[in-house]
C-alpha positions, 0 to 999 in steps of 0.5 A: 519479602512481603508477597501481599500488599496494596499495588501501586505503580511505584511498588510494582516498578520496584518489584525485583526479578525472580531469581534465576536459581528459583524453581518457579518461573515467576515471582508472584505477588497479590493485591490486597485491594482486589481479590485474585489480582496478581502481578508476576515478575519473571527472571528477566524482570518483565512484569505482567498482571493476571486474575486468578479465580474459581468457576464451576469448581475449576481454578482459572486465570486470565491475563490482564496485560504487561506492566508498564503498558498496563498500569495498576489502575487499568489492571484493577479496572479490568479485574473488576470487570471480570469479577462482575462477569463471574457474579453473573455466571460468565467465565471471563476467560471464555469471553476473552477467547471468543473476542480473539476469534472476532478480530478488530479491523487492524488485527485482520489487516495486519495478521491476515489481509496484508500477508496475503497481499504481499504474495499477490500484489507488488504495491502492497506497501502502498496499501499498508501506508494508506491503512496505517495513515488513514484507516487505522486511527479511525477504525482500527479498534473496531471489531471487524464484524461490527463495522458498519457502512456509516462508519466507512462513510464518515471516514471518507467524509473526514478524509475529504475535509480539511483538518487542523494538521492537514488540508483535505485529501484529494478525491483520488486519495480518498478513493484509494483508501476506500478501495483498500477497505473494499478489497479487504472486505472481500477477503474477510467475507471469503474467509467467513470473518464478516458476514457482509462487506459494508465498504461495498455500500459506499460509492467512490467520490467523483475524481476531477484530476484525470490528466488529458494532456499527451504529447504529439509525435513531434513533441515526442521526437523533440523530447527523445532528441534532447534526452539522448543528448543529456549529460547523464546517459542513464537519465537521458536513456531512461526517458528516451526509452519510456517515450518509445516503448510506452512501458511503465516507469518502474518496468524501465527504471528497474530493468536489468542487463540480465533480462536484455536479449540483444540477439532477440531484440527484446527486454524481459520484464519479470514482474509487471503491475498485474503480477505477470511477466512480459516481453518488450520487443525493441525497435532499432531506435531502442537498441541504439539508445541502449547501446549508448548506456554504459554498464556499471561494474557491480550494478545489475541495473541498466539505468543506475542511480547514485546509490551503489547497486541501485537503479534510478530513483527520482528524476522528476526535476531532470525530466522537467528540464528536458521538457523545457529544453524540448520546447514543450509547453504546459509542462506542469501537466506533463509527468513521466506517466504522460509518456505512456498516455502519449504512446497509446494516443499516437499509436491509435491516431496513426491507425493502430488497432486498440488490440495492438495498443493493448498488447504494447502497453500490456493491459489486461483489459481493453477498458484500461487501453481505451482510457489511455488512447485519446485521438489527436485533433487531426485524427478526429477532424479527419474522421469528421471529414470522412463522415461528411463525405459519406453523407454528401 
């Protein structure tokens, strides 16, 4: 077999695997066009390019990529770049090692940042989706320490503008993408991967999609009533329990019988949004609702879904029907999370302290609770009347 020939994609593709009985690991052939350019074919038939060279009296080699991901033209181009570096007294192998120590934005996200997020953040998969869909196509190949605030700003503007294949992303979505870059930058600075967090220089967009709608106590009563009468006890019980506890959707949807302590009248939530477990104390009404939810053999969840062994997944359509049955208006502005807003607002309007509401919702800070706790019109009018009486 001729081991020196002019490389072409066809001839490299036809190159046989190294015989399994051969003493060497790879079958090596040389290109007649570029001195030192080799193609190695392993015993499994996998092929790779490398460049062999001598610098300072030492024999060295540098990998140029696997075939067919790297074709002959690309391998030759890479080999020529290495040859030019050698002519200037630079060792391409050293440059390659230095480049590996300077990760791209994508390399740092997938190799370092995301594995750390998986240990500390329950919703890490959302960060992965936002990075993969919105950041990586634009900034993924940039060497991280060379990333500049202007590039991040251009990404934000691009996402917030319509494209040929999609409408403009909302301000809230753009801000969540920016938040990923800011958090990633904080980790990178702490690990000395980059000197400064350039993403922190970019301001968030003003969001105009904040929900102000919440259900009054009467609307909540009507919703609980129709939910408890729903033909599906799992959907009905789920909605009713959300309405009287103020828990997050995921906390109730994934609740298990094993975490329910009826003697103590409590439900343990092992993992919340902030990464901590907590105990939800159950009222008489909550206990009554749970008493009417049947246990399904082989399924550990209280509110089971259609798939065996799994909890409820998506009941938005059923929730909308329940709202209509309860006579609630403006249902387009009411979502499951509105129930959490409503619990906070009604508790504050009933005279509960903001600290009690914070404990009920399991917030880490009062600022989060204050965002949820909107006073009813009646409570605000009552406050105005009290103020008038003080100054009369």
